[in-house]
C-alpha positions as CSV (number, residue, x, y, z in Angstrom):
1,M,-96.4,89.4,102.8
2,F,-93.0,87.6,103.2
3,K,-93.0,84.0,102.1
4,P,-89.9,81.8,102.4
5,D,-89.0,79.1,99.9
6,C,-90.9,76.2,101.3
7,R,-88.2,73.7,99.9
8,V,-85.7,74.5,102.6
9,F,-88.5,73.7,105.4
10,E,-89.6,70.6,103.7
11,E,-85.9,69.1,103.7
12,R,-85.6,69.9,107.4
13,R,-88.9,68.3,108.1
14,E,-87.7,65.1,106.3
15,I,-84.5,65.1,108.6
16,F,-86.7,65.7,111.6
17,F,-89.1,62.9,110.8
18,K,-86.3,60.4,110.5
19,K,-85.0,61.6,113.9
20,L,-88.5,61.3,115.5
21,N,-88.5,57.5,114.4
22,G,-92.2,56.8,115.1
23,K,-92.8,59.6,117.7
24,A,-95.3,62.4,117.4
25,A,-93.9,66.0,117.8
26,I,-96.2,69.0,119.0
27,I,-94.5,72.3,118.4
28,P,-96.3,75.7,119.1
29,S,-95.6,78.9,117.6
30,S,-95.0,82.1,119.9
31,S,-97.7,84.3,120.9
32,L,-98.2,87.8,121.0
33,V,-97.1,89.6,124.2
34,R,-99.0,92.5,125.6
35,H,-97.1,95.9,125.7
36,H,-99.7,98.6,126.7
37,A,-103.2,98.0,127.5
38,D,-104.5,97.4,124.1
39,C,-101.3,96.8,121.9
40,E,-98.4,94.3,121.7
41,Y,-94.8,94.0,121.2
42,P,-93.5,93.2,117.6
43,F,-94.1,89.6,116.9
44,R,-91.1,87.3,117.0
45,Q,-91.6,83.7,116.0
46,D,-90.5,80.7,118.0
47,S,-87.3,79.6,116.4
48,N,-88.0,75.9,116.3
49,F,-91.6,76.5,114.9
50,W,-89.9,78.8,112.2
51,Y,-87.2,76.3,111.5
52,L,-89.6,73.5,110.5
53,T,-92.5,75.5,109.1
54,G,-91.4,78.9,107.9
55,F,-95.0,80.0,109.0
56,D,-94.6,83.5,110.7
57,E,-98.2,83.9,112.4
58,P,-98.6,83.8,116.3
59,D,-100.9,81.2,118.1
60,S,-100.5,78.4,115.6
61,I,-99.3,74.8,116.3
62,A,-97.5,72.3,114.2
63,L,-97.8,68.4,114.5
64,F,-94.8,66.1,113.0
65,L,-96.5,62.7,112.9
66,S,-93.4,60.3,112.0
67,H,-95.7,57.3,112.6
68,K,-98.0,58.3,109.9
69,P,-97.4,57.6,106.1
70,K,-96.2,60.5,103.9
71,G,-98.9,62.9,102.9
72,E,-100.4,62.7,106.5
73,R,-97.3,63.8,108.6
74,F,-97.4,67.5,108.8
75,I,-100.3,69.1,110.3
76,L,-100.8,72.9,111.2
77,F,-103.4,74.5,113.2
78,V,-103.8,78.2,112.4
79,A,-105.9,81.0,112.9
80,P,-108.7,81.0,110.2
81,K,-109.2,83.8,107.7
82,D,-111.2,86.7,109.2
83,I,-111.7,89.9,107.3
84,L,-112.6,92.0,110.3
85,S,-109.5,90.9,112.2
86,E,-107.2,91.3,109.2
87,V,-108.6,95.0,109.0
88,W,-107.4,95.6,112.5
89,H,-104.3,93.2,112.7
90,G,-103.2,92.5,109.0
91,F,-103.1,89.6,106.6
92,R,-103.4,86.0,107.6
93,W,-102.7,83.0,105.6
94,G,-105.6,80.9,106.8
95,I,-106.4,77.2,106.5
96,E,-106.0,77.0,102.7
97,G,-103.0,79.2,102.9
98,A,-101.4,77.0,105.3
99,E,-101.8,74.0,102.9
100,R,-101.3,75.6,99.6
101,E,-98.3,78.0,100.4
102,F,-96.7,76.1,103.4
103,K,-97.2,72.5,102.3
104,A,-99.0,71.4,105.3
105,D,-100.4,67.8,104.6
106,K,-103.6,69.1,106.4
107,A,-104.6,72.4,108.2
108,H,-107.2,73.1,110.6
109,S,-108.5,76.0,112.7
110,I,-106.6,76.6,115.9
111,N,-109.9,76.1,117.8
112,E,-109.9,72.5,116.8
113,F,-106.7,71.6,118.4
114,K,-108.0,70.0,121.6
115,D,-110.5,67.9,119.7
116,L,-108.2,66.6,117.0
117,L,-105.0,66.2,118.9
118,P,-105.8,62.8,120.4
119,V,-106.9,61.5,116.9
120,Y,-103.5,62.5,115.3
121,I,-101.3,61.3,118.1
122,G,-103.2,58.2,119.1
123,E,-101.0,55.6,117.6
124,S,-97.6,57.2,118.6
125,E,-95.8,55.4,121.7
126,E,-94.0,58.7,122.5
127,I,-94.9,62.5,122.5
128,V,-92.2,65.0,121.7
129,Y,-93.2,68.4,123.5
130,S,-91.3,71.1,125.5
131,I,-92.8,71.1,128.9
132,G,-92.9,74.7,130.7
133,K,-93.2,76.9,127.8
134,H,-96.8,77.1,126.6
135,T,-99.2,76.9,129.7
136,K,-102.6,76.7,127.7
137,I,-101.3,74.2,125.2
138,E,-99.4,72.1,127.8
139,K,-102.5,71.7,129.8
140,I,-104.2,70.2,126.8
141,V,-101.1,68.0,125.8
142,L,-100.8,66.7,129.6
143,E,-104.5,65.9,129.8
144,I,-104.6,63.9,126.6
145,F,-101.2,62.1,127.6
146,S,-102.8,61.1,130.7
147,Q,-105.9,59.7,129.0
148,Q,-103.8,57.7,126.6
149,Q,-101.7,56.3,129.5
150,E,-105.0,55.1,131.3
151,A,-106.2,53.7,128.0
152,R,-102.9,51.9,127.2
153,S,-103.5,49.0,129.8
154,R,-106.9,48.4,127.9
155,V,-106.1,49.0,124.1
156,G,-102.3,48.4,124.2
157,I,-101.5,51.8,122.1
158,G,-100.9,55.3,123.2
159,A,-98.1,57.4,124.3
160,N,-96.0,56.2,127.2
161,S,-93.6,59.1,127.6
162,I,-92.9,62.8,126.8
163,K,-89.4,63.9,125.2
164,S,-88.3,67.2,124.5
165,P,-87.9,68.3,120.7
166,E,-84.5,70.2,121.6
167,I,-83.1,66.5,121.8
168,Y,-83.3,66.4,118.0
169,L,-83.6,70.2,117.0
170,N,-80.6,71.5,118.8
171,E,-78.3,69.1,116.9
172,M,-79.9,69.9,113.6
173,R,-79.6,73.5,114.1
174,L,-76.1,73.6,115.5
175,I,-74.8,72.7,112.0
176,K,-75.7,75.2,109.4
177,S,-76.8,74.2,105.8
178,D,-75.4,76.2,102.8
179,F,-78.7,78.0,102.8
180,E,-78.1,79.2,106.3
181,I,-74.5,80.0,105.9
182,N,-75.6,82.4,103.1
183,R,-78.2,83.9,105.2
184,M,-75.7,84.4,107.9
185,R,-73.3,86.0,105.5
186,E,-76.0,88.6,104.7
187,A,-76.8,89.2,108.3
188,T,-73.3,89.8,109.3
189,Q,-72.5,91.9,106.1
190,I,-75.4,94.4,107.0
191,S,-74.2,94.4,110.6
192,A,-70.8,94.9,109.7
193,E,-71.9,97.8,107.2
194,A,-73.6,99.4,110.3
195,H,-70.5,99.3,112.3
196,E,-68.7,100.9,109.5
197,L,-71.3,103.7,109.2
198,V,-70.5,104.3,112.9
199,R,-66.7,104.5,112.2
200,E,-67.1,106.8,109.5
201,S,-69.5,109.2,111.2
202,I,-68.6,109.1,114.9
203,S,-67.0,112.7,114.9
204,S,-70.5,114.2,114.0
205,K,-72.4,112.5,116.7
206,K,-72.8,113.9,120.4
207,N,-75.0,111.2,122.1
208,E,-75.1,107.4,122.3
209,R,-78.7,107.6,121.2
210,Q,-77.7,109.3,117.9
211,I,-75.4,106.1,117.3
212,Q,-78.2,103.7,118.1
213,G,-80.5,105.6,115.7
214,L,-77.9,105.4,113.0
215,I,-77.3,101.7,113.3
216,E,-80.8,100.6,113.6
217,G,-82.0,102.7,110.9
218,F,-79.5,101.2,108.5
219,F,-80.8,97.8,109.3
220,L,-84.3,98.8,108.3
221,E,-83.0,100.4,105.2
222,K,-81.2,97.3,104.2
223,G,-84.4,95.2,104.5
224,A,-83.6,93.6,107.8
225,R,-86.3,93.1,110.5
226,G,-84.5,95.2,112.7
227,P,-81.9,94.7,115.6
228,A,-81.1,91.2,116.7
229,Y,-81.2,92.2,120.3
230,N,-81.0,95.5,122.4
231,S,-78.3,97.6,120.7
232,I,-75.4,98.3,123.3
233,V,-73.9,101.9,122.6
234,A,-71.7,102.4,125.7
235,S,-69.4,105.3,125.8
236,G,-66.7,105.9,128.6
237,D,-67.4,103.9,131.7
238,N,-70.9,102.7,130.4
239,A,-68.5,100.2,128.3
240,C,-67.7,98.4,131.4
241,I,-71.4,97.5,132.0
242,L,-71.6,94.4,129.8
243,H,-75.3,94.8,129.0
244,Y,-75.6,98.5,129.0
245,T,-78.7,99.5,126.9
246,L,-79.7,102.9,128.3
247,N,-77.9,104.5,125.4
248,N,-78.5,108.1,126.5
249,S,-75.2,109.5,127.6
250,E,-73.2,112.2,125.9
251,L,-70.1,111.3,123.9
252,N,-67.0,113.0,125.2
253,N,-63.6,113.2,123.4
254,G,-60.9,111.0,124.9
255,D,-63.5,108.3,125.9
256,L,-64.1,105.1,124.1
257,L,-67.4,104.1,122.5
258,L,-68.2,100.2,122.4
259,V,-70.9,99.2,120.1
260,D,-72.4,95.7,120.4
261,A,-75.1,95.5,117.7
262,G,-76.3,93.3,114.9
263,C,-79.3,92.9,112.6
264,S,-82.0,90.3,112.4
265,L,-83.2,89.4,108.8
266,I,-86.7,88.8,107.8
267,D,-86.2,85.1,108.3
268,Y,-84.6,85.7,111.7
269,Y,-80.8,85.0,111.0
270,N,-78.7,87.3,112.9
271,G,-75.5,89.1,113.2
272,D,-73.7,90.2,116.4
273,I,-70.7,92.3,116.2
274,T,-68.8,94.5,118.7
275,R,-66.4,97.2,118.0
276,T,-64.8,99.8,120.2
277,F,-63.9,103.2,118.7
278,P,-61.8,106.1,120.0
279,I,-64.1,109.2,120.3
280,G,-62.2,111.9,119.0
281,G,-60.1,109.8,116.7
282,K,-57.1,108.9,118.9
283,F,-56.5,106.1,121.6
284,S,-54.9,107.3,124.6
285,K,-51.7,105.5,125.6
286,E,-53.7,103.2,128.2
287,Q,-56.4,102.7,125.9
288,K,-54.2,101.5,123.1
289,L,-52.3,99.1,125.2
290,I,-55.7,97.3,126.4
291,Y,-57.1,97.5,122.8
292,E,-53.7,95.6,121.5
293,I,-54.2,93.0,124.2
294,V,-57.8,92.2,123.3
295,L,-57.1,92.3,119.5
296,E,-54.3,89.8,119.9
297,A,-56.4,87.7,122.1
298,Q,-59.2,87.7,119.7
299,K,-57.2,87.0,116.4
300,T,-55.5,84.0,118.2
301,A,-58.9,82.7,119.4
302,I,-60.1,83.1,115.8
303,K,-57.4,81.1,114.5
304,N,-58.3,78.4,116.9
305,S,-62.0,78.1,115.7
306,V,-61.3,75.3,113.3
307,K,-62.6,71.7,113.0
308,G,-61.5,69.5,115.9
309,S,-61.0,72.4,118.2
310,N,-63.9,73.3,120.6
311,S,-65.2,76.4,122.3
312,T,-63.3,75.9,125.6
313,N,-60.1,75.9,123.7
314,V,-61.1,78.9,122.0
315,H,-61.8,80.7,125.1
316,N,-58.6,79.4,127.0
317,V,-56.5,80.6,124.2
318,A,-57.9,84.1,124.4
319,L,-58.0,84.1,128.2
320,R,-54.2,83.2,128.4
321,I,-53.3,86.2,126.2
322,L,-55.5,88.6,128.1
323,V,-53.9,87.4,131.3
324,E,-50.4,87.7,130.1
325,G,-51.2,91.0,128.6
326,L,-52.6,92.3,131.8
327,K,-49.6,91.1,133.6
328,E,-47.3,93.0,131.4
329,I,-49.0,96.3,132.2
330,G,-49.3,95.7,135.9
331,L,-53.0,95.0,136.2
332,L,-52.3,91.4,137.2
333,R,-49.7,89.7,138.9
334,G,-48.6,86.2,139.6
335,D,-48.2,82.9,137.9
336,T,-50.6,82.8,134.7
337,D,-51.8,79.3,135.4
338,G,-52.5,80.3,139.1
339,I,-54.4,83.3,138.0
340,I,-56.6,81.4,135.5
341,E,-57.2,78.6,138.0
342,N,-58.3,80.7,140.9
343,G,-60.2,83.2,138.8
344,S,-58.3,86.2,140.1
345,Y,-58.7,88.0,136.6
346,K,-62.5,88.1,136.7
347,H,-62.7,91.5,138.0
348,L,-61.4,92.6,134.4
349,Y,-62.8,89.8,132.2
350,M,-66.0,88.2,133.6
351,H,-67.6,86.3,130.5
352,R,-66.8,83.6,128.1
353,T,-65.2,84.3,124.7
354,G,-68.1,83.3,122.5
355,H,-71.5,81.6,121.9
356,W,-73.2,79.8,118.9
357,L,-75.0,82.1,116.5
358,G,-77.9,81.5,114.1
359,L,-81.8,81.8,114.3
360,D,-81.3,82.9,117.9
361,V,-78.4,85.4,119.0
362,H,-77.4,82.8,121.8
363,D,-78.1,80.0,119.5
364,V,-79.0,76.5,120.6
365,G,-76.5,73.6,120.9
366,A,-74.4,72.1,123.6
367,Y,-70.8,73.3,124.2
368,R,-70.2,70.2,126.5
369,M,-71.4,66.6,126.6
370,G,-70.9,65.6,130.3
371,E,-67.2,65.8,130.8
372,Y,-66.4,66.2,127.2
373,D,-66.2,69.4,125.0
374,V,-68.3,69.2,121.8
375,P,-65.8,69.2,119.0
376,L,-66.2,72.2,116.4
377,Q,-67.4,70.9,113.1
378,N,-67.7,72.6,109.6
379,G,-70.9,74.5,109.5
380,M,-70.9,75.8,113.1
381,I,-71.0,79.5,113.4
382,L,-69.8,81.2,116.7
383,T,-68.9,84.5,118.0
384,V,-65.4,85.2,119.3
385,E,-65.4,88.0,121.5
386,P,-62.9,88.6,124.3
387,G,-62.8,91.8,126.2
388,I,-61.4,93.9,129.2
389,Y,-63.5,96.1,131.5
390,I,-61.7,98.3,134.0
391,S,-63.8,99.8,136.7
392,D,-64.6,99.7,140.5
393,R,-67.9,97.7,140.3
394,I,-65.9,94.5,141.2
395,P,-63.6,94.4,144.0
396,V,-59.9,93.7,143.2
397,P,-59.1,90.1,144.5
398,E,-56.9,89.6,147.2
399,G,-53.4,89.4,146.0
400,Q,-53.9,91.5,142.9
401,P,-52.7,95.0,142.4
402,S,-55.0,98.0,143.0
403,I,-56.2,99.8,139.8
404,E,-54.7,103.3,139.1
405,E,-57.2,106.0,138.0
406,K,-55.6,106.1,134.6
407,W,-57.0,102.7,133.7
408,K,-60.5,103.2,135.0
409,G,-63.3,103.6,132.7
410,I,-61.7,101.7,129.9
411,G,-64.0,99.0,128.4
412,I,-63.1,97.3,125.2
413,R,-64.5,94.3,123.5
414,I,-64.0,93.1,120.0
415,E,-66.4,90.6,118.5
416,D,-66.7,88.7,115.1
417,D,-68.9,86.2,113.6
418,V,-66.8,83.0,112.6
419,L,-67.8,80.1,110.5
420,V,-65.9,77.0,111.2
421,N,-64.0,75.4,108.3
422,E,-61.6,72.5,107.9
423,K,-58.3,74.5,108.1
424,E,-59.0,78.1,108.1
425,P,-62.2,79.9,109.8
426,E,-64.2,82.4,107.7
427,I,-64.7,85.6,109.5
428,L,-68.2,86.5,108.3
429,S,-68.1,89.9,109.9
430,F,-64.7,90.8,108.1
431,A,-66.1,94.0,106.6
432,A,-66.2,95.7,110.0
433,L,-62.5,97.0,110.4
434,K,-60.8,96.7,113.7
435,E,-57.1,97.6,113.4
436,I,-56.0,100.6,115.3
437,S,-54.9,102.2,112.1
438,D,-58.4,101.9,110.7
439,L,-60.1,103.2,113.8
440,E,-57.9,106.3,114.5
441,Y,-58.3,109.5,112.3
């Protein structure tokens, strides 16, 4: 049974308590989700719950009572020990384990939550809880909140508002600690090694499914929990489908193979890497031209992923290079600024250039605050992933050239995971090679 270092979570809770400043937070775990008639999907813990507790069981609830003195602030409601249930479903830490191993100030059976919640939060003037995510728990929380509002006029205490915990936790999770950065280095290293395994063995594979099996088997072999998301293994025209996951087409010499895959570690930190390989070992003339444009855009965008920049700037830098490159080879025409402003490039490049990465693949944290872009800071981790996708799926905008057949079916994306530093970003996924000279054989 995996048990993380509790000191990491204790440190996070102390920061969270300070941000709460007298408020009472209620954060539920994830629940099991039914797959077939009598079994469930593999369990995946709620990221906020995990971030603050390290407790990896379903149907649990954590209370964070910043209005209470130390030693009475961290409460866990968990499934009690049950030998018969453990025979069928596996080990439980139980109430004593929650206190002893996970440092809860007090733990209770989950069945006591409704009765004990008003006792614990009664003196707090604000409740911190995510509305709309946990139907059964929310019903209890709102009922107690309503009772406290009614009593407030008589006794003068009780919660008078509900706020989202994301106000505090998104900001905390956006800046990674040294511990988190090291976990991300491991996740991206395993992910990069899996892409290298594809590069080295692609000539012996006949179907996308074999590539998927190779990658995901490697993740498990290295001790990861498994894939961080549905692996994309897209050959030929499939690569122009951004979230293609059927992964069942034959590999044909002369086509490209786009692989977007990353592992999730046992403590949920993720890698997210994309590489595009020439099946058969050589890029065609057209494929190479597109690859060179995407690679230049990506490298330049990564150089701009430094403290003081922002995600919009990273995107715009990549976008300008993509547009100018596509103009040079005749797939776009017109003034670069005009093309960008009116979006007439979007039939060839239809997504942003990256996203935050951490406990969630598309991790939490704002990109903009109203009219202002959030500045990049040391400790932020983002993906940088420009691409070009040439197909008939999106009509060519008026005024742009029709697409010749020789270009169709080319889909290229190059994605790396990047740690923001003061002067030079750290490419966490550096071990996955991407130069044309490395990909051809």
